[in-house]
C-alpha positions as CSV (number, residue, x, y, z in Angstrom):
1,M,-6.1,9.0,17.4
2,P,-4.4,12.4,17.0
3,H,-5.1,14.1,13.7
4,S,-1.3,14.6,13.1
5,T,-0.8,10.8,13.3
6,W,-3.6,10.1,10.9
7,I,-2.4,12.8,8.4
8,L,1.2,11.4,8.6
9,F,-0.2,7.9,8.0
10,A,-2.3,9.0,5.0
11,V,0.8,10.8,3.5
12,V,3.1,7.8,3.9
13,A,0.4,5.3,2.6
14,A,-0.3,7.5,-0.4
15,A,3.3,7.9,-1.3
16,L,3.9,4.1,-1.1
17,L,0.7,3.3,-3.0
18,V,1.8,5.5,-5.9
19,V,4.9,3.3,-6.5
20,P,4.1,1.0,-9.5
21,G,3.7,-2.6,-8.4
22,R,1.9,-5.8,-9.5
23,S,-1.6,-4.3,-8.9
24,K,-0.9,-1.0,-10.7
25,R,0.5,-2.9,-13.8
26,M,-2.5,-5.1,-13.9
27,V,-4.9,-2.0,-13.6
28,L,-3.0,-0.3,-16.4
29,S,-3.2,-3.5,-18.5
30,Y,-7.0,-3.7,-18.1
31,A,-7.5,0.0,-18.8
32,L,-5.3,-0.1,-21.9
33,A,-7.1,-3.2,-23.2
34,H,-10.7,-2.5,-22.2
35,G,-10.8,1.3,-21.6
36,R,-12.4,3.1,-18.7
37,K,-15.2,0.5,-18.3
38,S,-12.6,-1.5,-16.3
39,V,-12.2,1.2,-13.6
40,F,-14.9,-0.1,-11.2
41,A,-13.9,-3.7,-11.5
42,T,-10.2,-3.3,-11.1
43,G,-10.5,-0.7,-8.3
44,T,-13.0,-2.9,-6.5
45,G,-10.9,-6.0,-6.9
46,V,-7.6,-4.4,-5.6
47,A,-9.5,-2.7,-2.8
48,L,-11.0,-6.0,-1.6
49,G,-7.6,-7.7,-1.8
50,T,-6.0,-4.8,0.2
51,A,-8.9,-5.1,2.7
52,V,-8.0,-8.7,3.4
53,S,-4.3,-7.8,4.1
54,V,-5.5,-4.9,6.3
55,A,-8.0,-7.1,8.3
56,A,-5.4,-9.8,8.8
57,T,-2.7,-7.2,10.0
58,L,-5.2,-5.5,12.4
59,A,-6.3,-8.9,13.8
60,I,-2.7,-9.9,14.4
61,S,-1.9,-6.5,16.0
62,W,-4.9,-6.8,18.3
63,G,-3.9,-10.3,19.3
64,L,-0.4,-9.2,20.1
65,I,-1.5,-6.2,22.1
66,S,-3.9,-8.4,24.1
67,L,-0.9,-10.7,24.8
68,S,1.4,-8.0,25.9
69,T,2.7,-4.5,25.0
70,L,6.2,-5.9,24.7
71,T,5.2,-8.5,22.1
72,F,3.5,-5.9,20.0
73,S,6.5,-3.6,20.4
74,I,8.8,-6.3,19.0
75,F,6.3,-6.8,16.1
76,Q,6.6,-3.0,15.4
77,W,10.3,-3.1,15.4
78,V,10.4,-6.1,13.1
79,G,8.0,-4.2,10.7
80,L,10.2,-1.1,11.0
81,F,13.2,-3.1,10.0
82,W,11.4,-4.4,7.0
83,L,10.3,-0.9,6.0
84,M,14.0,0.1,6.2
85,L,14.9,-2.7,3.8
86,F,12.0,-1.7,1.6
87,G,13.0,1.9,1.5
88,L,16.6,0.8,0.7
89,G,15.3,-1.4,-2.1
90,L,13.3,1.6,-3.5
91,A,16.4,3.7,-3.5
92,R,18.5,1.1,-5.3
93,A,15.9,-0.2,-7.7
94,P,16.9,0.3,-11.3
95,A,14.3,2.4,-13.1
96,G,12.6,0.9,-16.2
97,I,13.5,-2.8,-15.9
98,E,10.0,-4.2,-15.3
99,P,7.3,-3.6,-17.9
100,V,4.8,-1.0,-17.0
101,A,1.8,-2.9,-18.3
102,D,1.2,-6.1,-20.2
103,N,-1.9,-6.6,-22.4
104,D,-1.0,-10.1,-23.5
105,N,-2.5,-12.2,-20.7
106,L,-6.0,-10.7,-19.8
107,P,-8.6,-13.4,-20.5
108,E,-11.1,-12.0,-18.0
109,E,-13.5,-9.4,-19.5
110,K,-16.7,-9.8,-17.5
111,P,-16.7,-7.4,-14.5
112,L,-17.0,-10.1,-11.9
113,R,-14.1,-12.1,-13.3
114,V,-12.0,-8.9,-13.5
115,I,-12.8,-8.3,-9.8
116,A,-11.9,-11.8,-8.9
117,H,-8.7,-11.6,-10.9
118,C,-7.5,-8.4,-9.3
119,F,-8.6,-9.6,-5.9
120,E,-6.6,-12.8,-6.2
121,S,-3.5,-11.0,-7.5
122,E,-3.6,-8.3,-4.8
123,S,-4.4,-10.7,-1.9
124,R,-1.5,-13.0,-3.0
125,D,1.0,-10.3,-3.6
126,P,3.6,-10.8,-0.9
127,R,5.1,-7.4,-1.3
128,S,1.8,-5.7,-0.8
129,S,0.9,-7.9,2.2
130,L,4.2,-7.3,3.8
131,L,3.9,-3.6,3.3
132,V,0.6,-3.5,5.1
133,A,1.8,-5.7,7.9
134,A,4.8,-3.5,8.4
135,L,3.2,-0.1,8.0
136,L,0.0,-0.2,9.9
137,P,1.3,-1.3,13.3
138,Q,3.7,1.7,13.3
139,F,0.8,4.0,13.8
140,L,-1.1,2.0,16.4
141,T,-0.9,3.1,20.0
142,P,-1.4,0.1,22.5
143,A,-2.6,2.4,25.3
144,A,-5.4,3.9,23.1
145,P,-8.7,2.2,22.3
146,F,-8.0,-0.2,19.5
147,I,-11.2,-0.3,17.5
148,P,-11.3,3.5,16.5
149,Q,-7.6,3.3,15.5
150,A,-8.2,0.2,13.4
151,I,-11.2,1.7,11.7
152,A,-9.4,4.9,10.9
153,L,-6.2,3.4,9.6
154,G,-7.7,0.4,7.8
155,A,-10.4,2.4,6.0
156,T,-7.9,5.1,5.0
157,F,-5.5,2.6,3.5
158,V,-8.1,0.7,1.6
159,A,-9.6,4.0,0.3
160,L,-6.2,5.2,-0.8
161,S,-5.5,1.9,-2.5
162,A,-8.7,2.1,-4.5
163,L,-8.1,5.8,-5.3
164,S,-4.6,5.2,-6.6
165,C,-6.0,2.4,-8.8
166,I,-8.7,4.6,-10.1
167,V,-6.2,7.2,-11.2
168,Y,-4.1,4.7,-13.0
169,A,-7.3,3.3,-14.8
170,L,-8.7,6.7,-15.7
171,F,-5.6,8.0,-17.3
172,P,-3.7,4.9,-18.4
173,E,-1.9,6.3,-21.4
174,R,-0.8,9.4,-19.6
175,V,0.3,7.4,-16.5
176,R,2.2,4.9,-18.7
177,K,4.1,7.6,-20.5
178,I,5.1,9.3,-17.2
179,V,6.0,6.1,-15.4
180,R,8.0,4.8,-18.3
181,K,10.4,7.8,-18.0
182,H,13.4,6.6,-16.0
183,A,13.9,9.9,-14.2
184,V,10.3,9.9,-13.0
185,R,10.5,6.3,-11.8
186,R,13.7,7.0,-10.0
187,T,12.2,10.1,-8.4
188,V,9.1,8.1,-7.2
189,N,11.3,5.5,-5.7
190,R,13.5,8.0,-3.9
191,S,10.5,9.9,-2.7
192,G,9.0,6.8,-1.3
193,R,12.2,6.1,0.6
194,T,12.4,9.8,1.8
195,V,8.7,9.6,3.1
196,L,9.5,6.3,4.9
197,I,12.5,7.9,6.7
198,A,10.4,10.8,7.8
199,A,7.7,8.6,9.0
200,K,10.1,6.5,11.0
201,A,11.5,9.5,12.7
202,V,8.1,10.9,13.6
203,T,6.6,7.5,14.8
204,A,9.8,7.0,16.9
205,G,9.1,10.4,18.4
206,Y,5.5,9.4,19.2
207,R,6.7,6.2,20.9
208,K,9.2,8.1,23.0
209,I,6.5,10.6,24.1
210,A,4.0,7.8,24.8
211,A,6.6,5.9,26.9
């Protein structure tokens, strides 16, 4: 995999993972309720949940590539269409409607239970799973060896997912104050859309060159 492709993927993934979602709100809730001792458990749980989605997406991609390049190409275009809708949703999403964190429903305190809770939430989050399924295949090249690409992209996405959760958990008060600002949330949403557009343009260029 070219370094430029990997860097682009890392930038896009990081930009999208920063956008507050179900997992980030849960991480904030645990951090606000239990302090920094929740960092390891929440980060591990979310990372494991992300790893399940990544593994499933890569397995499906490998199967489609083995079936035919055309089939995988159709899968990529379907994912690209979903990313367009996702980017449009980010642009139009009203800032500040959803609560940033909720401390009222956190019965799990033991680390293993926190890990299980975060894992279950992340692995069952359809938005997160669809994002992984749509994004990863855009950076896979059918003609190149699959395993090295899968390891690079999968490990990068899981690591960035864990890192973003750690940042939320280490600085919960600061993050909550920043994210609660309507202007900041609007900027984050629009930045995510902008990065998606740029990524789509570049990946389309790569496909044209590869073809």
